[in-house]
C-alpha positions as CSV (number, residue, x, y, z in Angstrom):
1,M,0.0,0.0,0.0
2,G,3.0,2.3,0.5
3,Q,3.2,5.3,2.8
4,K,0.0,6.0,4.8
5,S,-1.3,9.5,4.7
6,G,-2.8,9.6,8.2
7,E,-4.2,7.7,11.1
8,L,-7.7,7.4,12.5
9,I,-7.8,6.8,16.3
10,L,-11.1,5.5,17.6
11,V,-11.4,6.0,21.4
12,H,-13.8,3.7,23.2
13,E,-14.6,2.8,26.8
14,P,-15.2,-1.0,27.3
15,E,-18.1,-2.3,29.3
16,A,-15.9,-4.4,31.5
17,A,-13.6,-1.6,32.5
18,C,-16.5,0.6,33.4
19,R,-18.2,-2.2,35.3
20,A,-15.1,-2.7,37.4
21,R,-15.1,1.0,38.3
22,L,-18.7,0.9,39.3
23,A,-18.2,-2.2,41.4
24,A,-15.3,-0.5,43.2
25,D,-17.7,2.4,43.8
26,G,-20.2,0.2,45.5
27,F,-22.8,-0.4,42.8
28,P,-24.3,-3.9,42.9
29,P,-23.6,-6.2,40.0
30,D,-27.1,-6.0,38.5
31,R,-27.1,-2.2,38.5
32,A,-23.6,-2.0,37.1
33,L,-24.6,-4.4,34.3
34,E,-27.5,-2.1,33.4
35,I,-25.4,1.0,33.5
36,T,-22.6,-0.4,31.4
37,S,-24.9,-1.7,28.8
38,Y,-24.9,1.8,27.4
39,L,-21.3,1.2,26.4
40,A,-22.4,-1.8,24.3
41,Q,-21.3,-0.2,21.0
42,S,-17.7,-0.6,22.2
43,T,-18.3,-4.4,22.5
44,D,-20.2,-4.7,19.3
45,L,-17.9,-2.5,17.1
46,A,-14.8,-4.4,18.4
47,L,-16.0,-7.3,16.3
48,E,-15.5,-5.1,13.2
49,F,-12.2,-3.5,14.0
50,A,-10.4,-5.7,11.4
51,E,-12.9,-4.7,8.7
52,I,-12.6,-1.0,9.6
53,A,-8.8,-1.3,9.4
54,E,-9.1,-2.9,5.9
55,E,-11.4,-0.1,4.7
56,C,-9.0,2.5,6.1
57,A,-6.0,0.9,4.5
58,R,-7.7,1.1,1.1
59,R,-7.9,4.8,1.6
60,G,-4.3,5.2,2.8
61,L,-5.1,5.4,6.5
62,V,-4.0,3.5,9.6
63,F,-6.8,2.6,11.9
64,T,-6.0,2.4,15.7
65,P,-8.7,1.6,18.2
66,V,-7.7,2.5,21.7
67,E,-9.3,2.1,25.1
68,L,-10.1,5.3,26.9
69,D,-7.6,4.8,29.8
70,S,-4.7,4.4,27.3
71,T,-5.7,7.4,25.2
72,P,-3.4,10.1,26.8
73,K,-0.3,8.0,26.4
74,L,-1.2,7.2,22.8
75,L,-2.0,10.7,21.8
76,A,1.3,11.9,23.3
77,S,3.1,9.8,20.7
78,R,1.2,11.0,17.7
79,D,1.6,13.9,15.2
80,P,-1.5,16.1,15.4
81,V,-1.1,17.0,11.7
82,R,-1.6,13.4,10.5
83,T,-4.0,12.2,13.2
84,L,-7.8,12.3,13.5
85,V,-9.6,11.4,16.8
86,W,-13.0,9.8,16.8
87,T,-14.7,9.3,20.2
88,L,-17.1,6.4,20.2
89,T,-18.8,6.9,23.6
90,D,-19.7,10.1,25.5
91,G,-20.3,10.4,29.2
92,I,-19.5,12.8,32.1
93,A,-20.8,10.8,35.1
94,Y,-20.9,7.0,35.0
95,F,-19.0,7.0,31.6
96,R,-16.0,9.1,30.9
97,G,-15.8,9.2,27.1
98,G,-16.4,13.0,27.1
99,A,-12.8,13.4,28.2
100,A,-11.5,12.2,24.9
101,P,-12.5,15.1,22.7
102,A,-11.2,17.4,25.4
103,L,-7.8,15.6,25.4
104,A,-7.8,15.8,21.6
105,R,-8.4,19.6,21.7
106,L,-5.7,20.0,24.3
107,G,-3.2,18.2,22.1
108,G,-4.2,20.1,18.9
109,F,-5.8,17.1,17.2
110,R,-8.6,17.2,14.7
111,T,-11.7,15.3,15.7
112,I,-14.7,13.7,14.2
113,G,-17.8,14.8,16.1
114,S,-19.0,17.8,18.1
115,D,-16.8,19.6,20.5
116,D,-16.3,18.5,24.1
117,A,-18.8,21.1,25.5
118,L,-21.6,19.2,23.8
119,F,-20.4,15.9,25.0
120,A,-21.0,17.2,28.5
121,L,-24.3,19.0,27.8
122,C,-26.1,16.1,26.1
123,Q,-25.5,13.9,29.1
124,D,-27.5,16.2,31.5
125,K,-31.1,16.1,30.3
126,F,-32.4,18.8,32.5
127,R,-29.8,21.4,31.5
128,C,-29.9,20.3,27.9
129,G,-33.7,20.7,27.7
130,A,-33.4,24.2,29.0
131,V,-30.9,25.0,26.2
132,L,-33.1,23.4,23.5
133,R,-36.2,25.3,24.6
134,A,-34.1,28.6,24.6
135,L,-33.4,27.8,21.0
136,G,-37.1,27.7,20.3
137,L,-37.1,23.9,19.7
138,P,-40.1,21.7,20.7
139,A,-38.5,19.9,23.6
140,P,-40.8,19.0,26.5
141,A,-40.4,21.1,29.6
142,C,-39.3,19.2,32.6
143,G,-39.1,19.1,36.4
144,L,-36.3,17.6,38.4
145,A,-36.5,15.5,41.5
146,R,-33.8,14.0,43.8
147,D,-34.7,11.0,46.0
148,G,-38.3,12.0,46.5
149,T,-37.8,15.8,46.8
150,W,-38.6,18.3,44.1
151,I,-35.7,20.5,42.9
152,V,-37.9,22.0,40.2
153,E,-41.6,21.0,40.1
154,P,-42.9,20.1,36.7
155,S,-45.8,21.8,35.0
156,P,-49.2,20.1,35.2
157,S,-49.7,17.6,32.4
158,P,-53.2,16.3,31.5
159,S,-51.5,13.4,29.7
160,G,-49.3,12.5,32.6
161,W,-45.6,12.5,33.0
162,F,-42.6,10.4,31.9
163,V,-39.9,9.9,34.5
164,K,-36.3,8.9,33.6
165,P,-32.8,9.3,35.0
166,N,-31.1,12.7,34.3
167,R,-27.6,11.6,33.4
168,L,-27.9,8.1,32.0
169,G,-29.1,6.9,28.6
170,S,-32.8,7.5,28.1
171,K,-33.8,3.9,28.7
172,I,-31.8,3.2,31.9
173,G,-34.1,2.8,34.8
174,I,-37.2,3.0,32.7
175,W,-39.8,0.5,34.1
176,P,-43.2,-0.3,32.7
177,D,-44.7,2.3,35.0
178,S,-42.3,5.1,34.1
179,R,-45.2,6.8,32.3
180,C,-47.3,7.9,35.2
181,A,-50.5,9.9,35.7
182,D,-50.4,13.5,36.7
183,D,-49.6,12.2,40.2
184,A,-46.8,13.9,42.1
185,G,-46.6,11.0,44.5
186,H,-45.9,8.4,41.8
187,A,-43.4,10.7,40.1
188,L,-41.5,11.2,43.4
189,E,-41.6,7.5,44.1
190,L,-40.0,6.8,40.8
191,S,-37.3,9.4,41.6
192,R,-36.6,7.5,44.9
193,R,-36.3,4.3,42.9
194,I,-33.9,5.9,40.4
195,F,-31.8,7.5,43.2
196,A,-31.6,4.2,45.1
197,G,-30.6,2.2,42.0
198,Y,-28.5,4.6,40.0
199,R,-27.6,7.6,42.4
200,D,-29.1,9.9,39.8
201,D,-31.7,12.7,39.7
202,A,-35.0,12.1,37.9
203,V,-36.2,14.2,35.0
204,V,-40.0,14.5,35.0
205,Q,-41.4,15.5,31.6
206,P,-44.9,15.9,30.3
207,Y,-45.8,12.7,28.4
208,V,-46.0,13.3,24.6
209,S,-47.8,10.9,22.3
210,G,-46.7,9.7,18.9
211,R,-44.4,7.2,17.3
212,N,-40.8,7.0,18.1
213,V,-38.5,8.4,15.4
214,R,-34.7,8.3,15.1
215,A,-32.8,10.8,12.9
216,S,-29.3,9.8,12.1
217,F,-26.5,11.8,10.5
218,L,-22.9,11.1,9.3
219,A,-21.1,13.6,7.2
220,V,-19.3,11.1,4.9
221,D,-18.9,14.1,2.6
222,P,-17.8,17.1,4.8
223,R,-20.2,19.3,2.8
224,A,-23.2,17.2,3.8
225,G,-26.2,19.0,5.4
226,V,-29.6,18.1,6.7
227,E,-30.5,16.7,3.2
228,R,-28.4,13.7,4.1
229,L,-30.3,13.0,7.4
230,G,-31.9,9.6,7.8
231,V,-35.3,9.7,9.4
232,F,-37.0,6.5,10.5
233,F,-39.8,5.3,12.7
234,V,-38.4,2.8,15.2
235,D,-41.2,0.4,16.0
236,S,-40.4,-2.0,18.8
237,G,-44.0,-3.1,19.5
238,G,-44.5,-0.9,22.6
239,D,-45.1,2.8,23.4
240,F,-41.6,3.0,24.8
241,Q,-38.6,0.7,25.4
242,T,-38.0,-0.6,28.9
243,M,-34.6,-1.3,30.3
244,Q,-35.0,-5.1,30.0
245,E,-36.0,-4.7,26.3
246,S,-32.9,-2.5,25.7
247,L,-30.6,-5.0,27.4
248,A,-31.6,-7.6,24.8
249,L,-30.4,-5.6,21.8
250,Y,-26.8,-4.7,22.3
251,G,-23.4,-5.6,23.8
252,E,-22.6,-8.4,26.1
253,T,-26.3,-8.8,27.2
254,G,-27.5,-8.6,23.6
255,A,-25.1,-11.3,22.6
256,A,-26.5,-13.6,25.3
257,A,-30.1,-12.7,24.1
258,K,-29.2,-13.6,20.5
259,A,-27.7,-16.9,21.7
260,E,-30.9,-17.7,23.6
261,G,-33.3,-16.6,20.8
262,R,-34.6,-13.5,22.8
263,Y,-33.3,-10.9,20.3
264,T,-36.0,-9.1,18.4
265,E,-34.8,-6.2,16.2
266,P,-37.2,-3.2,16.1
267,E,-38.7,-2.4,12.7
268,L,-37.4,0.6,10.8
269,V,-39.8,2.5,8.5
270,P,-38.9,5.7,6.6
271,V,-41.0,8.5,7.9
272,A,-41.2,10.1,4.5
273,Q,-43.3,7.2,3.2
274,T,-46.3,8.4,5.2
275,Q,-45.5,11.8,6.8
276,P,-43.3,13.9,4.6
277,K,-44.3,17.1,6.4
278,A,-42.9,15.6,9.6
279,V,-39.6,14.9,7.9
280,Q,-39.4,18.5,6.7
281,R,-40.0,19.7,10.3
282,I,-37.4,17.3,11.7
283,R,-34.9,18.6,9.1
284,E,-35.7,22.2,10.2
285,I,-35.1,21.2,13.9
286,V,-31.8,19.5,13.1
287,G,-30.7,22.6,11.2
288,V,-31.1,24.6,14.4
289,L,-29.2,22.0,16.3
290,I,-26.4,22.3,13.8
291,S,-26.4,26.1,13.5
292,G,-27.4,27.1,17.0
293,L,-25.9,24.3,19.1
294,G,-22.9,23.2,17.0
295,L,-23.7,19.6,16.3
296,R,-21.5,18.3,13.5
297,D,-20.0,15.3,11.7
298,V,-21.9,12.4,13.5
299,F,-25.0,12.5,15.7
300,S,-28.5,11.3,16.2
301,A,-31.7,12.7,17.6
302,D,-34.8,11.1,19.0
303,F,-38.3,12.4,18.3
304,R,-42.0,11.6,18.9
305,V,-44.2,12.3,15.8
306,E,-48.0,12.5,16.1
307,P,-50.4,11.6,13.3
308,D,-51.0,15.3,12.5
309,D,-47.2,15.8,11.9
310,T,-46.6,17.5,15.3
311,V,-43.0,16.8,16.2
312,H,-41.5,16.6,19.7
313,L,-37.7,16.7,20.2
314,I,-36.8,14.3,23.0
315,E,-33.0,14.4,23.0
316,F,-29.9,14.3,20.8
317,E,-26.7,12.2,21.0
318,V,-23.2,13.2,20.0
319,G,-22.0,9.6,20.4
320,P,-24.7,7.7,18.5
321,G,-24.6,3.9,18.5
322,L,-22.7,3.3,15.3
323,P,-23.0,-0.5,15.3
324,C,-26.7,-0.4,16.1
325,F,-29.2,-1.7,13.6
326,D,-30.6,1.8,12.9
327,F,-27.3,3.5,12.1
328,R,-26.1,0.6,9.9
329,A,-29.4,1.0,8.0
330,Y,-28.8,4.7,7.6
331,C,-25.2,4.2,6.2
332,C,-26.6,1.7,3.7
333,T,-29.7,3.6,2.5
334,E,-28.3,7.1,2.5
335,W,-24.6,6.6,1.6
336,G,-24.7,3.1,0.0
337,L,-21.8,2.0,2.3
338,S,-21.3,-0.5,5.0
339,L,-20.6,0.9,8.5
340,A,-16.9,0.2,8.2
341,A,-16.6,1.8,4.8
342,A,-18.6,4.8,5.9
343,M,-16.4,5.4,8.9
344,A,-13.2,5.0,6.7
345,E,-14.5,7.3,4.0
346,T,-15.5,10.0,6.6
347,A,-12.0,9.9,8.1
348,A,-10.3,10.0,4.7
349,A,-12.3,13.0,3.6
350,R,-11.2,14.9,6.8
351,L,-7.5,14.0,6.4
352,A,-7.3,14.6,2.7
């Protein structure tokens, strides 16, 4: 192949390493397993490191995956001019991936993805929601509770509330009764449960109806804009996904579910087939996230879409699940590439 023109470094935090830290901090094994399941893409993508390396080599690049704890030493040995850093996982509390883009910026390295400030913001749903609403985006207002005590009381909601942890993935700690009536006592009880299990505050949002929608974006071409957004209904058979359902999809627990025949992949349906006006609205919202908030390169956003095309923005992710079924489908349908090829092409375009 001759002289390589650059190197793509992929920073990831393994499930096992995080689980060991949580155990040392006193988390029981079942809670640690649930929490670390949100690092499942590190487990799943590791199976494709060889394929990513091959795709990078075809484009004159070296591919180097590195575990988070080894990143400072590795970056210290690299030339910022020829090196690109891609952070696979975010996190500021239970996970620590948000440190990687900050380390890259400190060392003068170029990065794939948003800057480190957004890696921190997106992991705090209460603060993030305030910023999104300040930008005029249709994000539900929310209250905040800690272990049964209101920090900020939520607005009345005739449709009831949805209660979830503030700093973990949206599915962590969500039980079948996490959608509750407009009952402060139930919401506060859920916050006690969340605090006892995960040591986290609880976000209490008005429940919004509609189908779940995932919008995915990867700027394989650096000039790509919202026209290259992939917008799909994600139908899993229920109104929302519980923690147990999520565990059966990804990572170490997902692999066990597949081996036992318990894996059921949600159905993806292009929203444009039935609700093109909703797609147009979602593109407008994502345009504000790009111009007003600074999202770039690779991200995803979750929405609820009602039959009358009303769109609710639930949250965004700067470290989307690359090896997840929905992102793979996006790379294939929008870019005509496998995940490995899409990652390599994205890196090559930045280092060209």
